[in-house]
PyMOL Python script that loads the backbone (N, CA, C, O; Angstrom):
from pymol import cmd

cmd.read_pdbstr("""\
ATOM      1  N   TYR A   1      -0.661   7.063  10.678  1.00  0.00           N
ATOM      2  CA  TYR A   1       0.307   5.980  10.714  1.00  0.00           C
ATOM      3  C   TYR A   1      -0.363   4.611  10.698  1.00  0.00           C
ATOM      4  O   TYR A   1       0.277   3.623  10.338  1.00  0.00           O
ATOM      5  N   PHE A   2      -1.615   4.532  11.075  1.00  0.00           N
ATOM      6  CA  PHE A   2      -2.301   3.244  11.134  1.00  0.00           C
ATOM      7  C   PHE A   2      -3.287   3.070   9.982  1.00  0.00           C
ATOM      8  O   PHE A   2      -4.232   2.290  10.100  1.00  0.00           O
ATOM      9  N   ALA A   3      -3.091   3.767   8.891  1.00  0.00           N
ATOM     10  CA  ALA A   3      -4.004   3.660   7.752  1.00  0.00           C
ATOM     11  C   ALA A   3      -3.972   2.276   7.123  1.00  0.00           C
ATOM     12  O   ALA A   3      -4.932   1.867   6.470  1.00  0.00           O
ATOM     13  N   PHE A   4      -2.884   1.560   7.314  1.00  0.00           N
ATOM     14  CA  PHE A   4      -2.791   0.222   6.735  1.00  0.00           C
ATOM     15  C   PHE A   4      -3.755  -0.759   7.396  1.00  0.00           C
ATOM     16  O   PHE A   4      -4.128  -1.758   6.782  1.00  0.00           O
ATOM     17  N   VAL A   5      -4.164  -0.494   8.634  1.00  0.00           N
ATOM     18  CA  VAL A   5      -5.052  -1.412   9.351  1.00  0.00           C
ATOM     19  C   VAL A   5      -6.425  -1.481   8.681  1.00  0.00           C
ATOM     20  O   VAL A   5      -6.876  -2.581   8.362  1.00  0.00           O
ATOM     21  N   PRO A   6      -7.110  -0.356   8.453  1.00  0.00           N
ATOM     22  CA  PRO A   6      -8.405  -0.474   7.772  1.00  0.00           C
ATOM     23  C   PRO A   6      -8.284  -0.944   6.327  1.00  0.00           C
ATOM     24  O   PRO A   6      -9.207  -1.568   5.803  1.00  0.00           O
ATOM     25  N   ILE A   7      -7.164  -0.654   5.679  1.00  0.00           N
ATOM     26  CA  ILE A   7      -6.988  -1.109   4.296  1.00  0.00           C
ATOM     27  C   ILE A   7      -6.928  -2.633   4.254  1.00  0.00           C
ATOM     28  O   ILE A   7      -7.549  -3.265   3.399  1.00  0.00           O
ATOM     29  N   ILE A   8      -6.176  -3.214   5.183  1.00  0.00           N
ATOM     30  CA  ILE A   8      -6.097  -4.674   5.261  1.00  0.00           C
ATOM     31  C   ILE A   8      -7.449  -5.252   5.661  1.00  0.00           C
ATOM     32  O   ILE A   8      -7.872  -6.277   5.127  1.00  0.00           O
ATOM     33  N   ALA A   9      -8.123  -4.597   6.598  1.00  0.00           N
ATOM     34  CA  ALA A   9      -9.438  -5.071   7.043  1.00  0.00           C
ATOM     35  C   ALA A   9     -10.441  -5.052   5.899  1.00  0.00           C
ATOM     36  O   ALA A   9     -11.221  -5.992   5.747  1.00  0.00           O
ATOM     37  N   VAL A  10     -10.431  -4.005   5.099  1.00  0.00           N
ATOM     38  CA  VAL A  10     -11.359  -3.920   3.965  1.00  0.00           C
ATOM     39  C   VAL A  10     -11.064  -5.010   2.937  1.00  0.00           C
ATOM     40  O   VAL A  10     -11.988  -5.604   2.381  1.00  0.00           O
ATOM     41  N   LEU A  11      -9.788  -5.274   2.684  1.00  0.00           N
ATOM     42  CA  LEU A  11      -9.433  -6.340   1.741  1.00  0.00           C
ATOM     43  C   LEU A  11      -9.915  -7.696   2.255  1.00  0.00           C
ATOM     44  O   LEU A  11     -10.498  -8.475   1.501  1.00  0.00           O
ATOM     45  N   ILE A  12      -9.675  -7.974   3.520  1.00  0.00           N
ATOM     46  CA  ILE A  12     -10.117  -9.245   4.102  1.00  0.00           C
ATOM     47  C   ILE A  12     -11.641  -9.355   4.069  1.00  0.00           C
ATOM     48  O   ILE A  12     -12.185 -10.401   3.715  1.00  0.00           O
ATOM     49  N   LEU A  13     -12.326  -8.274   4.438  1.00  0.00           N
ATOM     50  CA  LEU A  13     -13.796  -8.299   4.418  1.00  0.00           C
ATOM     51  C   LEU A  13     -14.335  -8.457   3.007  1.00  0.00           C
ATOM     52  O   LEU A  13     -15.316  -9.173   2.803  1.00  0.00           O
ATOM     53  N   ASN A  14     -13.719  -7.806   2.029  1.00  0.00           N
ATOM     54  CA  ASN A  14     -14.157  -7.974   0.643  1.00  0.00           C
ATOM     55  C   ASN A  14     -13.975  -9.411   0.182  1.00  0.00           C
ATOM     56  O   ASN A  14     -14.820  -9.943  -0.538  1.00  0.00           O
ATOM     57  N   ILE A  15     -12.882 -10.045   0.591  1.00  0.00           N
ATOM     58  CA  ILE A  15     -12.649 -11.447   0.213  1.00  0.00           C
ATOM     59  C   ILE A  15     -13.704 -12.343   0.866  1.00  0.00           C
ATOM     60  O   ILE A  15     -14.226 -13.257   0.228  1.00  0.00           O
ATOM     61  N   LEU A  16     -14.012 -12.082   2.128  1.00  0.00           N
ATOM     62  CA  LEU A  16     -14.997 -12.904   2.831  1.00  0.00           C
ATOM     63  C   LEU A  16     -16.429 -12.688   2.329  1.00  0.00           C
ATOM     64  O   LEU A  16     -17.250 -13.603   2.384  1.00  0.00           O
ATOM     65  N   LEU A  17     -16.727 -11.480   1.840  1.00  0.00           N
ATOM     66  CA  LEU A  17     -18.106 -11.142   1.460  1.00  0.00           C
ATOM     67  C   LEU A  17     -18.365 -11.115  -0.044  1.00  0.00           C
ATOM     68  O   LEU A  17     -19.455 -10.729  -0.467  1.00  0.00           O
ATOM     69  N   TYR A  18     -17.398 -11.511  -0.854  1.00  0.00           N
ATOM     70  CA  TYR A  18     -17.557 -11.324  -2.294  1.00  0.00           C
ATOM     71  C   TYR A  18     -18.760 -12.068  -2.871  1.00  0.00           C
ATOM     72  O   TYR A  18     -19.291 -11.651  -3.900  1.00  0.00           O
ATOM     73  N   ASP A  19     -19.199 -13.143  -2.250  1.00  0.00           N
ATOM     74  CA  ASP A  19     -20.346 -13.882  -2.784  1.00  0.00           C
ATOM     75  C   ASP A  19     -21.667 -13.494  -2.117  1.00  0.00           C
ATOM     76  O   ASP A  19     -22.693 -14.133  -2.350  1.00  0.00           O
ATOM     77  N   GLU A  20     -21.641 -12.446  -1.287  1.00  0.00           N
ATOM     78  CA  GLU A  20     -22.850 -11.993  -0.593  1.00  0.00           C
ATOM     79  C   GLU A  20     -23.651 -10.969  -1.403  1.00  0.00           C
ATOM     80  O   GLU A  20     -24.796 -10.671  -1.065  1.00  0.00           O
ATOM     81  N   GLY A  21     -23.072 -10.448  -2.437  1.00  0.00           N
ATOM     82  CA  GLY A  21     -23.768  -9.472  -3.260  1.00  0.00           C
ATOM     83  C   GLY A  21     -22.842  -8.913  -4.316  1.00  0.00           C
ATOM     84  O   GLY A  21     -21.619  -9.010  -4.216  1.00  0.00           O
ATOM     85  N   VAL A  22     -23.445  -8.331  -5.320  1.00  0.00           N
ATOM     86  CA  VAL A  22     -22.671  -7.802  -6.438  1.00  0.00           C
ATOM     87  C   VAL A  22     -21.748  -6.672  -5.991  1.00  0.00           C
ATOM     88  O   VAL A  22     -20.638  -6.545  -6.506  1.00  0.00           O
ATOM     89  N   ILE A  23     -22.186  -5.862  -5.055  1.00  0.00           N
ATOM     90  CA  ILE A  23     -21.378  -4.714  -4.625  1.00  0.00           C
ATOM     91  C   ILE A  23     -20.044  -5.163  -4.049  1.00  0.00           C
ATOM     92  O   ILE A  23     -19.018  -4.527  -4.291  1.00  0.00           O
ATOM     93  N   TYR A  24     -20.049  -6.255  -3.286  1.00  0.00           N
ATOM     94  CA  TYR A  24     -18.797  -6.744  -2.697  1.00  0.00           C
ATOM     95  C   TYR A  24     -17.869  -7.302  -3.763  1.00  0.00           C
ATOM     96  O   TYR A  24     -16.650  -7.158  -3.667  1.00  0.00           O
ATOM     97  N   LEU A  25     -18.436  -7.934  -4.773  1.00  0.00           N
ATOM     98  CA  LEU A  25     -17.639  -8.444  -5.884  1.00  0.00           C
ATOM     99  C   LEU A  25     -17.021  -7.296  -6.672  1.00  0.00           C
ATOM    100  O   LEU A  25     -15.852  -7.360  -7.054  1.00  0.00           O
ATOM    101  N   VAL A  26     -17.795  -6.254  -6.915  1.00  0.00           N
ATOM    102  CA  VAL A  26     -17.294  -5.078  -7.630  1.00  0.00           C
ATOM    103  C   VAL A  26     -16.191  -4.391  -6.815  1.00  0.00           C
ATOM    104  O   VAL A  26     -15.147  -4.026  -7.355  1.00  0.00           O
ATOM    105  N   LEU A  27     -16.434  -4.220  -5.519  1.00  0.00           N
ATOM    106  CA  LEU A  27     -15.432  -3.573  -4.670  1.00  0.00           C
ATOM    107  C   LEU A  27     -14.144  -4.386  -4.586  1.00  0.00           C
ATOM    108  O   LEU A  27     -13.054  -3.815  -4.595  1.00  0.00           O
ATOM    109  N   LEU A  28     -14.254  -5.695  -4.506  1.00  0.00           N
ATOM    110  CA  LEU A  28     -13.066  -6.547  -4.491  1.00  0.00           C
ATOM    111  C   LEU A  28     -12.324  -6.431  -5.812  1.00  0.00           C
ATOM    112  O   LEU A  28     -11.095  -6.363  -5.830  1.00  0.00           O
ATOM    113  N   GLY A  29     -13.054  -6.409  -6.911  1.00  0.00           N
ATOM    114  CA  GLY A  29     -12.425  -6.239  -8.220  1.00  0.00           C
ATOM    115  C   GLY A  29     -11.707  -4.903  -8.342  1.00  0.00           C
ATOM    116  O   GLY A  29     -10.606  -4.832  -8.888  1.00  0.00           O
ATOM    117  N   LEU A  30     -12.326  -3.847  -7.835  1.00  0.00           N
ATOM    118  CA  LEU A  30     -11.694  -2.532  -7.865  1.00  0.00           C
ATOM    119  C   LEU A  30     -10.441  -2.490  -6.985  1.00  0.00           C
ATOM    120  O   LEU A  30      -9.429  -1.897  -7.357  1.00  0.00           O
ATOM    121  N   GLN A  31     -10.524  -3.121  -5.827  1.00  0.00           N
ATOM    122  CA  GLN A  31      -9.382  -3.118  -4.930  1.00  0.00           C
ATOM    123  C   GLN A  31      -8.224  -3.920  -5.520  1.00  0.00           C
ATOM    124  O   GLN A  31      -7.072  -3.492  -5.447  1.00  0.00           O
ATOM    125  N   ILE A  32      -8.519  -5.065  -6.096  1.00  0.00           N
ATOM    126  CA  ILE A  32      -7.467  -5.861  -6.733  1.00  0.00           C
ATOM    127  C   ILE A  32      -6.894  -5.113  -7.932  1.00  0.00           C
ATOM    128  O   ILE A  32      -5.684  -5.142  -8.154  1.00  0.00           O
ATOM    129  N   SER A  33      -7.740  -4.449  -8.700  1.00  0.00           N
ATOM    130  CA  SER A  33      -7.258  -3.657  -9.840  1.00  0.00           C
ATOM    131  C   SER A  33      -6.333  -2.540  -9.383  1.00  0.00           C
ATOM    132  O   SER A  33      -5.329  -2.254 -10.034  1.00  0.00           O
ATOM    133  N   PHE A  34      -6.667  -1.913  -8.273  1.00  0.00           N
ATOM    134  CA  PHE A  34      -5.825  -0.853  -7.728  1.00  0.00           C
ATOM    135  C   PHE A  34      -4.442  -1.393  -7.392  1.00  0.00           C
ATOM    136  O   PHE A  34      -3.433  -0.765  -7.714  1.00  0.00           O
ATOM    137  N   TYR A  35      -4.389  -2.564  -6.743  1.00  0.00           N
ATOM    138  CA  TYR A  35      -3.102  -3.134  -6.374  1.00  0.00           C
ATOM    139  C   TYR A  35      -2.341  -3.647  -7.598  1.00  0.00           C
ATOM    140  O   TYR A  35      -1.110  -3.668  -7.591  1.00  0.00           O
ATOM    141  N   LEU A  36      -3.048  -4.055  -8.639  1.00  0.00           N
ATOM    142  CA  LEU A  36      -2.376  -4.422  -9.888  1.00  0.00           C
ATOM    143  C   LEU A  36      -1.771  -3.192 -10.562  1.00  0.00           C
ATOM    144  O   LEU A  36      -0.683  -3.263 -11.132  1.00  0.00           O
ATOM    145  N   LEU A  37      -2.479  -2.069 -10.495  1.00  0.00           N
ATOM    146  CA  LEU A  37      -1.916  -0.820 -11.009  1.00  0.00           C
ATOM    147  C   LEU A  37      -0.669  -0.430 -10.217  1.00  0.00           C
ATOM    148  O   LEU A  37       0.306   0.056 -10.791  1.00  0.00           O
ATOM    149  N   ALA A  38      -0.696  -0.641  -8.910  1.00  0.00           N
ATOM    150  CA  ALA A  38       0.469  -0.350  -8.075  1.00  0.00           C
ATOM    151  C   ALA A  38       1.633  -1.248  -8.466  1.00  0.00           C
ATOM    152  O   ALA A  38       2.780  -0.802  -8.494  1.00  0.00           O
ATOM    153  N   LEU A  39       1.349  -2.500  -8.767  1.00  0.00           N
ATOM    154  CA  LEU A  39       2.400  -3.422  -9.202  1.00  0.00           C
ATOM    155  C   LEU A  39       2.989  -2.987 -10.542  1.00  0.00           C
ATOM    156  O   LEU A  39       4.199  -3.072 -10.748  1.00  0.00           O
ATOM    157  N   CYS A  40       2.141  -2.524 -11.441  1.00  0.00           N
ATOM    158  CA  CYS A  40       2.637  -1.983 -12.714  1.00  0.00           C
ATOM    159  C   CYS A  40       3.476  -0.734 -12.471  1.00  0.00           C
ATOM    160  O   CYS A  40       4.499  -0.538 -13.128  1.00  0.00           O
ATOM    161  N   GLY A  41       3.056   0.103 -11.541  1.00  0.00           N
ATOM    162  CA  GLY A  41       3.837   1.293 -11.191  1.00  0.00           C
ATOM    163  C   GLY A  41       5.189   0.922 -10.638  1.00  0.00           C
ATOM    164  O   GLY A  41       6.175   1.614 -10.888  1.00  0.00           O
ATOM    165  N   ARG A  42       5.248  -0.161  -9.889  1.00  0.00           N
ATOM    166  CA  ARG A  42       6.531  -0.649  -9.352  1.00  0.00           C
ATOM    167  C   ARG A  42       7.457  -1.070 -10.474  1.00  0.00           C
ATOM    168  O   ARG A  42       8.651  -0.773 -10.445  1.00  0.00           O
ATOM    169  N   SER A  43       6.913  -1.758 -11.459  1.00  0.00           N
ATOM    170  CA  SER A  43       7.754  -2.219 -12.562  1.00  0.00           C
ATOM    171  C   SER A  43       8.170  -1.076 -13.488  1.00  0.00           C
ATOM    172  O   SER A  43       9.166  -1.188 -14.204  1.00  0.00           O
ATOM    173  N   LEU A  44       7.416   0.019 -13.477  1.00  0.00           N
ATOM    174  CA  LEU A  44       7.726   1.160 -14.344  1.00  0.00           C
ATOM    175  C   LEU A  44       8.420   2.302 -13.614  1.00  0.00           C
ATOM    176  O   LEU A  44       8.610   3.373 -14.191  1.00  0.00           O
ATOM    177  N   GLN A  45       8.799   2.097 -12.363  1.00  0.00           N
ATOM    178  CA  GLN A  45       9.343   3.201 -11.578  1.00  0.00           C
ATOM    179  C   GLN A  45      10.656   3.739 -12.120  1.00  0.00           C
ATOM    180  O   GLN A  45      10.999   4.890 -11.850  1.00  0.00           O
ATOM    181  N   ASP A  46      11.394   2.949 -12.868  1.00  0.00           N
ATOM    182  CA  ASP A  46      12.677   3.402 -13.398  1.00  0.00           C
ATOM    183  C   ASP A  46      12.547   4.098 -14.744  1.00  0.00           C
ATOM    184  O   ASP A  46      13.517   4.672 -15.240  1.00  0.00           O
ATOM    185  N   SER A  47      11.369   4.054 -15.335  1.00  0.00           N
ATOM    186  CA  SER A  47      11.197   4.734 -16.614  1.00  0.00           C
ATOM    187  C   SER A  47      11.144   6.240 -16.393  1.00  0.00           C
ATOM    188  O   SER A  47      10.867   6.708 -15.288  1.00  0.00           O
ATOM    189  N   GLU A  48      11.410   6.983 -17.442  1.00  0.00           N
ATOM    190  CA  GLU A  48      11.503   8.446 -17.320  1.00  0.00           C
ATOM    191  C   GLU A  48      10.194   9.094 -16.904  1.00  0.00           C
ATOM    192  O   GLU A  48      10.178   9.975 -16.044  1.00  0.00           O
ATOM    193  N   LYS A  49       9.121   8.671 -17.500  1.00  0.00           N
ATOM    194  CA  LYS A  49       7.832   9.299 -17.185  1.00  0.00           C
ATOM    195  C   LYS A  49       6.783   8.213 -16.987  1.00  0.00           C
ATOM    196  O   LYS A  49       6.194   7.706 -17.941  1.00  0.00           O
ATOM    197  N   THR A  50       6.571   7.874 -15.728  1.00  0.00           N
ATOM    198  CA  THR A  50       5.548   6.894 -15.390  1.00  0.00           C
ATOM    199  C   THR A  50       4.199   7.597 -15.328  1.00  0.00           C
ATOM    200  O   THR A  50       4.074   8.619 -14.654  1.00  0.00           O
ATOM    201  N   PRO A  51       3.182   7.073 -16.018  1.00  0.00           N
ATOM    202  CA  PRO A  51       1.864   7.707 -15.973  1.00  0.00           C
ATOM    203  C   PRO A  51       1.318   7.751 -14.542  1.00  0.00           C
ATOM    204  O   PRO A  51       1.579   6.854 -13.740  1.00  0.00           O
ATOM    205  N   PHE A  52       0.563   8.797 -14.237  1.00  0.00           N
ATOM    206  CA  PHE A  52       0.077   8.993 -12.873  1.00  0.00           C
ATOM    207  C   PHE A  52      -0.835   7.860 -12.423  1.00  0.00           C
ATOM    208  O   PHE A  52      -0.895   7.557 -11.232  1.00  0.00           O
ATOM    209  N   TYR A  53      -1.551   7.224 -13.360  1.00  0.00           N
ATOM    210  CA  TYR A  53      -2.450   6.146 -12.961  1.00  0.00           C
ATOM    211  C   TYR A  53      -1.701   4.886 -12.554  1.00  0.00           C
ATOM    212  O   TYR A  53      -2.310   3.951 -12.035  1.00  0.00           O
ATOM    213  N   TYR A  54      -0.389   4.843 -12.779  1.00  0.00           N
ATOM    214  CA  TYR A  54       0.466   3.795 -12.211  1.00  0.00           C
ATOM    215  C   TYR A  54       1.217   4.326 -10.993  1.00  0.00           C
ATOM    216  O   TYR A  54       1.357   3.626  -9.990  1.00  0.00           O
ATOM    217  N   ALA A  55       1.690   5.547 -11.081  1.00  0.00           N
ATOM    218  CA  ALA A  55       2.522   6.110 -10.021  1.00  0.00           C
ATOM    219  C   ALA A  55       1.724   6.366  -8.745  1.00  0.00           C
ATOM    220  O   ALA A  55       2.223   6.111  -7.649  1.00  0.00           O
ATOM    221  N   LEU A  56       0.517   6.855  -8.866  1.00  0.00           N
ATOM    222  CA  LEU A  56      -0.292   7.178  -7.686  1.00  0.00           C
ATOM    223  C   LEU A  56      -0.642   5.944  -6.856  1.00  0.00           C
ATOM    224  O   LEU A  56      -0.439   5.964  -5.642  1.00  0.00           O
ATOM    225  N   PRO A  57      -1.162   4.863  -7.462  1.00  0.00           N
ATOM    226  CA  PRO A  57      -1.413   3.660  -6.654  1.00  0.00           C
ATOM    227  C   PRO A  57      -0.125   3.060  -6.077  1.00  0.00           C
ATOM    228  O   PRO A  57      -0.127   2.532  -4.965  1.00  0.00           O
ATOM    229  N   TYR A  58       0.964   3.143  -6.831  1.00  0.00           N
ATOM    230  CA  TYR A  58       2.237   2.619  -6.335  1.00  0.00           C
ATOM    231  C   TYR A  58       2.705   3.418  -5.117  1.00  0.00           C
ATOM    232  O   TYR A  58       3.113   2.838  -4.110  1.00  0.00           O
ATOM    233  N   TYR A  59       2.646   4.724  -5.210  1.00  0.00           N
ATOM    234  CA  TYR A  59       3.079   5.557  -4.093  1.00  0.00           C
ATOM    235  C   TYR A  59       2.202   5.313  -2.859  1.00  0.00           C
ATOM    236  O   TYR A  59       2.715   5.182  -1.747  1.00  0.00           O
ATOM    237  N   PHE A  60       0.903   5.255  -3.055  1.00  0.00           N
ATOM    238  CA  PHE A  60      -0.028   5.018  -1.953  1.00  0.00           C
ATOM    239  C   PHE A  60       0.252   3.672  -1.281  1.00  0.00           C
ATOM    240  O   PHE A  60       0.306   3.583  -0.055  1.00  0.00           O
ATOM    241  N   THR A  61       0.428   2.635  -2.087  1.00  0.00           N
ATOM    242  CA  THR A  61       0.700   1.300  -1.558  1.00  0.00           C
ATOM    243  C   THR A  61       2.053   1.251  -0.871  1.00  0.00           C
ATOM    244  O   THR A  61       2.189   0.660   0.201  1.00  0.00           O
ATOM    245  N   LEU A  62       3.050   1.867  -1.481  1.00  0.00           N
ATOM    246  CA  LEU A  62       4.390   1.887  -0.895  1.00  0.00           C
ATOM    247  C   LEU A  62       4.387   2.611   0.447  1.00  0.00           C
ATOM    248  O   LEU A  62       5.030   2.162   1.396  1.00  0.00           O
ATOM    249  N   LEU A  63       3.680   3.707   0.530  1.00  0.00           N
ATOM    250  CA  LEU A  63       3.590   4.458   1.782  1.00  0.00           C
ATOM    251  C   LEU A  63       2.947   3.627   2.891  1.00  0.00           C
ATOM    252  O   LEU A  63       3.420   3.632   4.027  1.00  0.00           O
ATOM    253  N   ASN A  64       1.880   2.920   2.565  1.00  0.00           N
ATOM    254  CA  ASN A  64       1.211   2.092   3.566  1.00  0.00           C
ATOM    255  C   ASN A  64       2.051   0.879   3.952  1.00  0.00           C
ATOM    256  O   ASN A  64       2.036   0.467   5.112  1.00  0.00           O
ATOM    257  N   LEU A  65       2.777   0.306   3.006  1.00  0.00           N
ATOM    258  CA  LEU A  65       3.684  -0.796   3.344  1.00  0.00           C
ATOM    259  C   LEU A  65       4.811  -0.311   4.250  1.00  0.00           C
ATOM    260  O   LEU A  65       5.214  -1.021   5.172  1.00  0.00           O
ATOM    261  N   ALA A  66       5.322   0.889   3.996  1.00  0.00           N
ATOM    262  CA  ALA A  66       6.376   1.452   4.846  1.00  0.00           C
ATOM    263  C   ALA A  66       5.852   1.707   6.258  1.00  0.00           C
ATOM    264  O   ALA A  66       6.564   1.459   7.232  1.00  0.00           O
ATOM    265  N   CYS A  67       4.623   2.198   6.382  1.00  0.00           N
ATOM    266  CA  CYS A  67       4.023   2.406   7.706  1.00  0.00           C
ATOM    267  C   CYS A  67       3.837   1.079   8.424  1.00  0.00           C
ATOM    268  O   CYS A  67       4.076   0.987   9.628  1.00  0.00           O
ATOM    269  N   MET A  68       3.413   0.054   7.699  1.00  0.00           N
ATOM    270  CA  MET A  68       3.232  -1.257   8.302  1.00  0.00           C
ATOM    271  C   MET A  68       4.577  -1.830   8.756  1.00  0.00           C
ATOM    272  O   MET A  68       4.668  -2.423   9.831  1.00  0.00           O
ATOM    273  N   HIS A  69       5.602  -1.657   7.951  1.00  0.00           N
ATOM    274  CA  HIS A  69       6.941  -2.130   8.303  1.00  0.00           C
ATOM    275  C   HIS A  69       7.471  -1.393   9.538  1.00  0.00           C
ATOM    276  O   HIS A  69       8.025  -2.018  10.442  1.00  0.00           O
ATOM    277  N   ALA A  70       7.304  -0.082   9.578  1.00  0.00           N
ATOM    278  CA  ALA A  70       7.766   0.704  10.720  1.00  0.00           C
ATOM    279  C   ALA A  70       7.009   0.315  11.992  1.00  0.00           C
ATOM    280  O   ALA A  70       7.604   0.219  13.065  1.00  0.00           O
ATOM    281  N   PHE A  71       5.713   0.094  11.871  1.00  0.00           N
ATOM    282  CA  PHE A  71       4.928  -0.305  13.030  1.00  0.00           C
ATOM    283  C   PHE A  71       5.377  -1.679  13.534  1.00  0.00           C
ATOM    284  O   PHE A  71       5.473  -1.894  14.742  1.00  0.00           O
ATOM    285  N   TRP A  72       5.649  -2.598  12.622  1.00  0.00           N
ATOM    286  CA  TRP A  72       6.120  -3.921  13.003  1.00  0.00           C
ATOM    287  C   TRP A  72       7.457  -3.833  13.740  1.00  0.00           C
ATOM    288  O   TRP A  72       7.671  -4.520  14.739  1.00  0.00           O
ATOM    289  N   ARG A  73       8.343  -2.992  13.243  1.00  0.00           N
ATOM    290  CA  ARG A  73       9.633  -2.814  13.915  1.00  0.00           C
ATOM    291  C   ARG A  73       9.449  -2.174  15.289  1.00  0.00           C
ATOM    292  O   ARG A  73      10.178  -2.502  16.225  1.00  0.00           O
ATOM    293  N   PHE A  74       8.500  -1.281  15.417  1.00  0.00           N
ATOM    294  CA  PHE A  74       8.205  -0.664  16.709  1.00  0.00           C
ATOM    295  C   PHE A  74       7.687  -1.706  17.704  1.00  0.00           C
ATOM    296  O   PHE A  74       8.102  -1.732  18.863  1.00  0.00           O
ATOM    297  N   ILE A  75       6.779  -2.558  17.237  1.00  0.00           N
ATOM    298  CA  ILE A  75       6.222  -3.604  18.087  1.00  0.00           C
ATOM    299  C   ILE A  75       7.327  -4.568  18.550  1.00  0.00           C
ATOM    300  O   ILE A  75       7.315  -5.031  19.691  1.00  0.00           O
ATOM    301  N   LYS A  76       8.265  -4.862  17.667  1.00  0.00           N
ATOM    302  CA  LYS A  76       9.359  -5.766  18.027  1.00  0.00           C
ATOM    303  C   LYS A  76      10.389  -5.091  18.916  1.00  0.00           C
ATOM    304  O   LYS A  76      11.273  -5.762  19.450  1.00  0.00           O
ATOM    305  N   GLY A  77      10.294  -3.786  19.085  1.00  0.00           N
ATOM    306  CA  GLY A  77      11.209  -3.060  19.959  1.00  0.00           C
ATOM    307  C   GLY A  77      12.521  -2.683  19.303  1.00  0.00           C
ATOM    308  O   GLY A  77      13.485  -2.350  19.992  1.00  0.00           O
ATOM    309  N   GLU A  78      12.570  -2.729  17.988  1.00  0.00           N
ATOM    310  CA  GLU A  78      13.791  -2.354  17.282  1.00  0.00           C
ATOM    311  C   GLU A  78      13.953  -0.845  17.304  1.00  0.00           C
ATOM    312  O   GLU A  78      12.989  -0.100  17.123  1.00  0.00           O
ATOM    313  N   LYS A  79      15.156  -0.415  17.522  1.00  0.00           N
ATOM    314  CA  LYS A  79      15.440   1.011  17.600  1.00  0.00           C
ATOM    315  C   LYS A  79      15.593   1.579  16.190  1.00  0.00           C
ATOM    316  O   LYS A  79      16.237   0.977  15.329  1.00  0.00           O
ATOM    317  N   GLN A  80      15.002   2.722  15.975  1.00  0.00           N
ATOM    318  CA  GLN A  80      15.100   3.399  14.682  1.00  0.00           C
ATOM    319  C   GLN A  80      16.243   4.389  14.732  1.00  0.00           C
ATOM    320  O   GLN A  80      16.249   5.305  15.555  1.00  0.00           O
ATOM    321  N   VAL A  81      17.194   4.207  13.865  1.00  0.00           N
ATOM    322  CA  VAL A  81      18.321   5.121  13.798  1.00  0.00           C
ATOM    323  C   VAL A  81      17.930   6.295  12.904  1.00  0.00           C
ATOM    324  O   VAL A  81      17.444   6.104  11.789  1.00  0.00           O
ATOM    325  N   VAL A  82      18.145   7.490  13.398  1.00  0.00           N
ATOM    326  CA  VAL A  82      17.792   8.687  12.650  1.00  0.00           C
ATOM    327  C   VAL A  82      19.045   9.243  11.981  1.00  0.00           C
ATOM    328  O   VAL A  82      20.089   9.397  12.614  1.00  0.00           O
ATOM    329  N   TRP A  83      18.921   9.534  10.712  1.00  0.00           N
ATOM    330  CA  TRP A  83      20.042  10.082   9.963  1.00  0.00           C
ATOM    331  C   TRP A  83      20.175  11.559  10.285  1.00  0.00           C
ATOM    332  O   TRP A  83      19.199  12.308  10.242  1.00  0.00           O
ATOM    333  N   LYS A  84      21.402  11.972  10.612  1.00  0.00           N
ATOM    334  CA  LYS A  84      21.698  13.390  10.883  1.00  0.00           C
ATOM    335  C   LYS A  84      22.695  13.850   9.828  1.00  0.00           C
ATOM    336  O   LYS A  84      23.808  13.329   9.760  1.00  0.00           O
ATOM    337  N   PRO A  85      22.309  14.813   9.009  1.00  0.00           N
ATOM    338  CA  PRO A  85      23.223  15.266   7.968  1.00  0.00           C
ATOM    339  C   PRO A  85      24.404  16.047   8.567  1.00  0.00           C
ATOM    340  O   PRO A  85      24.309  16.653   9.634  1.00  0.00           O
ATOM    341  N   ARG A  86      25.492  16.001   7.843  1.00  0.00           N
ATOM    342  CA  ARG A  86      26.672  16.753   8.281  1.00  0.00           C
ATOM    343  C   ARG A  86      26.416  18.252   8.130  1.00  0.00           C
ATOM    344  O   ARG A  86      25.686  18.684   7.238  1.00  0.00           O
ATOM    345  N   THR A  87      27.005  19.007   8.986  1.00  0.00           N
ATOM    346  CA  THR A  87      26.903  20.471   8.863  1.00  0.00           C
ATOM    347  C   THR A  87      28.275  21.013   8.513  1.00  0.00           C
ATOM    348  O   THR A  87      29.299  20.487   8.950  1.00  0.00           O
ATOM    349  N   GLY A  88      28.279  22.055   7.732  1.00  0.00           N
ATOM    350  CA  GLY A  88      29.541  22.716   7.393  1.00  0.00           C
ATOM    351  C   GLY A  88      30.142  22.147   6.227  1.00  0.00           C
ATOM    352  O   GLY A  88      31.211  22.589   5.805  1.00  0.00           O
TER     353      GLY A  88
END
""", "prot")
cmd.dss("prot")
cmd.show_as("cartoon", "prot")
cmd.util.cbc("prot")
cmd.orient("prot")
């Protein structure tokens, strides 16, 4: 549930260290490219067949954003309503 914390930390550290060496610049470029692929996946989500190289980063990013949103609501003390399906 807390996977978004190291992901945000890595992004911040890559931004802070990008001029310290080529590896940090490459890693920042890869991370930004991943999030751009996720953005493309978001724009293509309504198409019939979204390629996996768009869908996978989008799903991963969406899942982590949902975890971050749920954690924020938990910290604020908001109650989570659970859906109960009808029976019969």
